[in-house]
Structure formats: structure tokens, C-alpha cells
Backbone bond lengths (Angstrom), bond angles and torsions (degrees), N, CA, C in turn:
res aa  C-N    CA-C-N  psi(-1)  N-CA   C-N-CA  omega(-1)  CA-C   N-CA-C  phi
1 X - - - 1.448 - - 1.527 106.55 -
2 X 1.321 113.49 152.04 1.455 121.88 178.98 1.535 109.92 -111.24
3 X 1.318 114.71 156.05 1.477 120.92 177.97 1.522 110.02 -96.11
4 X 1.347 115.81 133.14 1.466 121.83 179.43 1.534 108.12 -126.54
5 X 1.326 113.71 148.10 1.479 121.86 -177.03 1.526 108.41 -117.06
6 X 1.321 118.16 132.26 1.436 125.52 -173.94 1.539 108.39 -110.48
7 X 1.316 115.97 100.70 1.501 120.77 179.61 1.519 107.53 -93.56
8 X 1.338 116.71 129.47 1.434 122.29 -174.17 1.541 110.45 -113.56
9 X 1.301 115.27 131.88 1.461 123.31 172.98 1.491 108.83 -117.04
10 X 1.359 119.39 123.04 1.443 123.15 175.35 1.512 109.27 -146.70
11 X 1.329 117.48 -155.69 1.436 120.48 179.78 1.485 114.55 -64.45
12 X 1.307 118.92 -16.60 1.435 124.25 177.82 1.534 112.90 -89.88
13 X 1.338 118.18 -0.09 1.441 122.69 -175.02 1.482 113.62 97.00
14 X 1.319 116.49 -157.18 1.478 123.76 -177.40 1.506 108.95 -95.20
15 X 1.367 114.96 130.42 1.462 121.38 172.41 1.506 107.81 -120.69
16 X 1.327 117.67 111.86 1.443 122.23 -178.90 1.532 110.12 -86.32
17 X 1.281 114.59 132.96 1.485 122.06 177.41 1.534 108.36 -78.71
18 X 1.327 117.42 119.54 1.425 122.59 -179.99 1.535 112.71 -101.00
19 X 1.356 116.79 -12.16 1.453 119.41 -176.43 1.560 111.12 -100.95
20 X 1.293 116.79 -41.58 1.477 120.65 -179.30 1.532 111.46 73.63
21 X 1.348 113.08 176.77 1.454 123.03 175.63 1.476 110.55 -137.63
22 X 1.265 116.39 145.70 1.486 120.93 173.63 1.516 108.54 -89.43
23 X 1.341 115.53 123.46 1.489 122.00 -179.36 1.505 108.52 -132.19
24 X 1.321 114.33 154.73 1.466 121.53 -174.30 1.502 114.83 -78.84
25 X 1.333 117.89 -30.43 1.521 119.46 -172.71 1.486 109.59 -157.19
26 X 1.353 114.65 170.58 1.472 121.01 176.59 1.525 109.24 -67.81
27 X 1.315 120.93 -26.65 1.458 122.21 174.08 1.519 109.75 -60.84
28 X 1.343 115.08 -43.68 1.463 119.00 178.99 1.508 110.71 -66.59
29 X 1.360 117.40 -35.67 1.454 121.91 175.82 1.527 110.20 -59.79
30 X 1.329 117.11 -48.84 1.487 121.38 179.70 1.514 111.50 -60.53
31 X 1.327 116.50 -41.85 1.461 121.24 -179.70 1.541 109.81 -64.33
32 X 1.295 117.13 -44.08 1.497 120.87 179.04 1.501 112.43 -63.76
33 X 1.402 115.89 -42.18 1.438 119.96 177.03 1.535 111.90 -60.18
34 X 1.298 116.18 -40.65 1.472 120.38 176.63 1.497 112.70 -65.30
35 X 1.322 116.84 -39.20 1.484 119.68 177.02 1.473 111.18 -64.34
36 X 1.333 118.52 -41.83 1.456 121.50 179.14 1.528 110.51 -64.04
37 X 1.332 117.90 -43.54 1.488 119.59 178.15 1.528 109.31 -61.14
38 X 1.308 117.75 -45.47 1.457 121.43 -179.54 1.543 111.75 -59.48
39 X 1.344 116.06 -45.54 1.450 118.52 -178.50 1.529 112.69 -63.80
40 X 1.324 116.41 -42.87 1.466 120.03 177.95 1.503 111.75 -64.80
41 X 1.355 116.74 -41.46 1.451 120.93 179.48 1.500 111.28 -61.56
42 X 1.340 118.44 -39.08 1.478 121.07 177.66 1.503 111.72 -57.16
43 X 1.335 117.75 -34.37 1.462 121.27 -179.23 1.540 111.02 -82.60
44 X 1.306 118.83 -39.14 1.436 121.80 -170.86 1.511 116.94 -86.93
45 X 1.360 118.08 -35.58 1.470 121.86 -177.34 1.516 112.53 -61.27
46 X 1.340 121.59 -41.87 1.456 118.73 -179.13 1.493 114.45 -65.42
47 X 1.305 119.92 -19.22 1.438 121.31 -176.99 1.523 115.98 -114.94
48 X 1.310 117.04 6.35 1.454 121.22 179.97 1.512 110.73 -142.45
49 X 1.341 113.82 143.14 1.512 116.73 178.21 1.519 112.21 -83.13
50 X 1.289 118.54 -22.34 1.471 122.53 177.85 1.513 109.70 -131.91
51 X 1.310 113.29 121.41 1.454 119.20 -178.28 1.535 110.15 -127.02
52 X 1.343 116.02 133.27 1.448 120.79 175.87 1.538 106.32 -134.88
53 X 1.321 112.92 124.02 1.477 118.44 -178.10 1.525 108.77 -131.74
54 X 1.339 113.86 136.58 1.472 117.84 179.17 1.515 108.53 -133.18
55 X 1.311 116.12 136.86 1.445 122.12 174.82 1.527 108.73 -118.59
56 X 1.320 118.45 116.18 1.451 122.43 176.92 1.554 107.73 -105.99
57 X 1.274 117.13 126.47 1.453 120.68 -177.57 1.507 110.58 -110.02
58 X 1.325 114.68 130.15 1.477 119.98 179.92 1.532 108.40 -124.82
59 X 1.346 113.98 152.45 1.470 117.73 179.06 1.500 108.88 -87.65
60 X 1.328 117.06 -175.31 1.468 121.44 -176.79 1.500 114.98 -64.76
61 X 1.341 114.70 -16.64 1.504 119.20 178.19 1.525 110.70 -93.36
62 X 1.354 116.97 3.08 1.444 120.04 178.73 1.495 115.37 85.02
63 X 1.321 118.35 7.39 1.471 123.59 -179.07 1.520 110.46 -86.20
64 X 1.310 118.25 127.09 1.472 121.35 178.31 1.546 109.71 -68.04
65 X 1.299 114.74 125.12 1.487 120.12 -178.47 1.505 114.26 -113.18
66 X 1.378 116.56 -13.63 1.493 120.32 179.51 1.509 107.85 -164.47
67 X 1.316 112.34 148.67 1.473 120.32 173.48 1.543 107.73 -137.31
68 X 1.345 116.05 131.44 1.448 119.49 173.65 1.501 107.11 -126.24
69 X 1.374 114.88 144.25 1.491 121.08 -178.92 1.508 108.69 -134.40
70 X 1.311 115.31 149.04 1.447 122.05 173.77 1.550 106.83 -140.19
71 X 1.325 114.04 133.60 1.463 120.38 177.51 1.550 108.08 -128.57
72 X 1.339 114.84 142.35 1.457 119.97 178.72 1.521 106.36 -138.80
73 X 1.332 117.69 132.94 1.449 122.66 175.54 1.465 110.79 -134.60
74 X 1.329 117.92 135.70 1.432 122.25 -178.99 1.532 110.92 -132.78
75 X 1.334 117.23 134.27 1.434 121.59 178.60 1.502 111.93 -92.17
């Protein structure tokens, strides 16, 4: 298994993951990025009219291997 780091950018700015997680494959990486986006959205959407969340995933060598984004806008 390889270690991946999930860096999150949202209304609070950039939060870099310093611990990472060991995952079996890039499919698992995509699933975890989606879970992170969903969890953050559950907290932010009820209290904000405009939400933008990005998860950038890097491997242990610092190479970006996946990016997921979620945007929500309400009038």
C-alpha cells in the first residue's frame, strides 16, 4: 500500500495533510477524496450560500495524483 496526502482548500483556506493515509489503489484515493468533499459539504452548505471545496491528493513523493472539487451556489 502507498501513502497519500489529502490537502483541502475551502472557505478557511488551505489545510495541508501532514499525516496521510495508506490506501491500496487510486480507486480508493478517489473514493476517499469524494468522502472528504461530502463530509465538508455537509458542514459548510447549511451555513453558507456559496461553497467551494477542493481536495488535492499527492503521493509520498509529493506528486499530485488526483484532484476533486465541489461547488455549491444558492440564491
